[in-house]
N, C-alpha and C positions, 0 to 999 in steps of 0.2 A: 294317294297312297303316298306316304312319302318317300325319297328314294332310298333310307337306309331296309324298309320294310320291302319295297320292291328287287335291292338287290340282295337281301337276306333268301326271299323268294327264288330268284333266276340262279342265286352259288345253288343251294338245295338242294332244286329242278334237275341242276346240272350232275348234281353227281346220286341222285333216286337215278335219272335216267341213264345214268352210265353203266359201266361193266362191275362197279362197286356194289357191294351189299353195304346198304346203309339202315340203319332200326330208327327212326325219331323215339326222341322219349315221350312218351305222353300224345305224341301227335302234332309235338312241337316241335317248329324248325328251327326252332333256336338253341335246341338241343335232343343231341343224337351220337352212337356207337356208328364207329366204323370200322370192319376189318383189313388188318393192315401187314401188307406180307413184304420180309424182307428183301433187299433188292437185290437182285442176282449178280455174281461176281462179289459176294462179299460175305465174310462170315457169319451175315446173320439171314442169309436165302434161305436156309430151310427155317427157317422163326415165322411163327402166325400172332401176333397181335392184334390186339382190341385199342381202338383208339376213343375216347370221351372227346365230344368236343359243344365246348356254347359259343355261341356268338352274344355277343353283349348289344344290347338297343339301336346304339350308334356301328352298328357293322357297318361298310367297312373302314367307317372312318378312323374306326378303334379296333385294335385288330381281334380276331379270335383267341379263346384258350384251349388250351389241346392238351391233351394228356396220355399217357401208357396206362394203361388199364390192370394189365400182367407184367413184369417185371424181366428189365431189359436189363443187358448188362453194356452201357453206354457212358464216356465222359462227360456228356453234355446232356442226359438225363438221369434225374435225382433215383436213387436206387430204392429210397422210401416208399417216393410220394407217385413216382410217374410224370413230375414235371419235367419239361423241356424247355432249354435254354439255346435258342435259338436267333440269332438277329434279327430275321425277315419277318418274326411273328413275335416280336420284341420290340427295340428301339430303333429298328429299319423298316417297319410296315410301310405298305403302302397299298391306298385304296387300291391301286393298279391292280394287284393280285385279287385271287379269287380262291376257293376251296379246293377245286380241282388242282389247280396251283401247289399247294401244300400238301396235299394226299401224295402229287405222282413225283414232285420235283424238289420240293424244300425237304420233307423231312427222308427222301432216300437219299439224298445228298447228304444230309446230316450224319445217316450211319456208312456212305461209303469214306464222307473227309470229316472225320471226331476233330474238335477242336481244341485239344491235350493243354491246352494255355488255357484257357477258362472253365475249369471245369464243375459241376456238380455232383461228379461221380470221383474223389480224388485217386480211391484205387484204381479206378478203368482209366482216368488219367495217368498215373504213375505206370500204370506197366503199359499202355499203346504208347507212351513215351520210349520208355527203356528196353521192354520185354515184348516184343510184336508176338512172338509164338505164344507166350503162356496170356497174352491177352485174347488172341483170339479163340483160344483151349477155353477161357473161363467164358466168353462168348457162348460158347458150344454148350458149355456144362447149365445155362441159364438155360439157353433155348430145348434143351434136353429136359431140364426140370419143369418152364412154365410153359414155354410157347410150340411145343409141338402142333400138329392139327388135333390129333386125338385131346392133350391137355387142354387144347381152345374146345372143344367138341365138350368134355367133359366139365366146362369152368361155367360155359355161356349155353349149351344145348343145341351147339350150332351145326346143321346139314350133316345130322348122322344118318346113314343109309342101311337099307336093312340091314347089309352083312353085319356092319358094328354096330346093331343093336345088344349084342350080347357080351360087349365090352366091359372091364370091369371098369364101375362107377367111382371105386374108392377114392379116386383121385382128388373129385372134386372137392370134399373134405377138407383138404390140405391148406397150406397156405400158399396157393400157389399166386396170387397175384394181388393187384388194390383194391379189389371188391370181387364179391362172390356171386352178385342176378344173375340170374338167366336172362338171354337176352342172345337175340340173334343181331350179326352185322359184319362186316369185311370190306373186302377190295382187294383188287389183284396184282399181279405187279406194276412196281410204275414204272410208266412210260416216259422221262424226258423229254419227248417231242411234243408233248400236250404245254410247255411252257409257252409254246405259239400264242394261247387264248389269254394271255393278258391286256390284250387288245381289242377284247370280243364286243362284236355290235350288240350284243344284248344289254349292256352294261356302257357303253362310249357314249352317252348323249349327257345320263347323268355325271360323269366324271366329267365331264367339259363345267359343272358346278360347284364342282367339290371345295367345302373350305375347311379344312384340318384343322377341328377343334385342340382347346390347349386339355382336354380332357386324354386327350392320346399321348400322356406322359411317360408311357412306356420306355423303359430304360435298360441298362446292360444289368444293373442290381435289383430289379422284380423278375426274375427269370422265373422263383420260387411260386410268384405272388399271383405273377399270368397264366399259369400249367390250366386253370379251370377246376380244379379239384374240390372246392368246398362244398361245391350240391351234388358233388355225383359219389360220395362214399368212396374217394380213392384214398385217405389216409393212411397210413401204414400197419 
């Protein structure tokens, strides 16, 4: 088994065995969805989003492609496609990172500290830099419209309890996100302490032989291209 295949299996199994709700697409470990909750102590904490993740054949030597499925208001996340502009999964990606780090540390960190000077959403960046109150109000409006727990269940059919069986389903026909396929996925609140897993022994041996190829040519201008949305139906 190649180093890439081994790392893909190792990293995905870590997610599947964790508290995160993960749904593989067609039982393929290189494409899946994760339920993502906004980090506590931020305007996003009440939101619930679905992430679409694709792993390239040469992962971890090339970064994963990640995008938000239902809409989110953030300076560094494209409002139309859900693509993410984040250095650590673009220009500064390292094979030392793994999927747990991305879900529990990197993306929550971006939501906590957006970079308004390098935006994908100019409206969000302007408000974040000039009018924090209106910026946070807009975030909450997007959550109320696209990213409540009830909205998530309506869009993706996940975790509906007996008490919720009689909830209205008409919201699911509205334009609430970047795709409308029914599938279950999810994760729990981010925990930054897991960043210590970067040197996990599960893949320490193979990292010693890593040679990053020229194919990993991510840069700051590729945020939209690297969002992994082409095969997921995440167009506007």
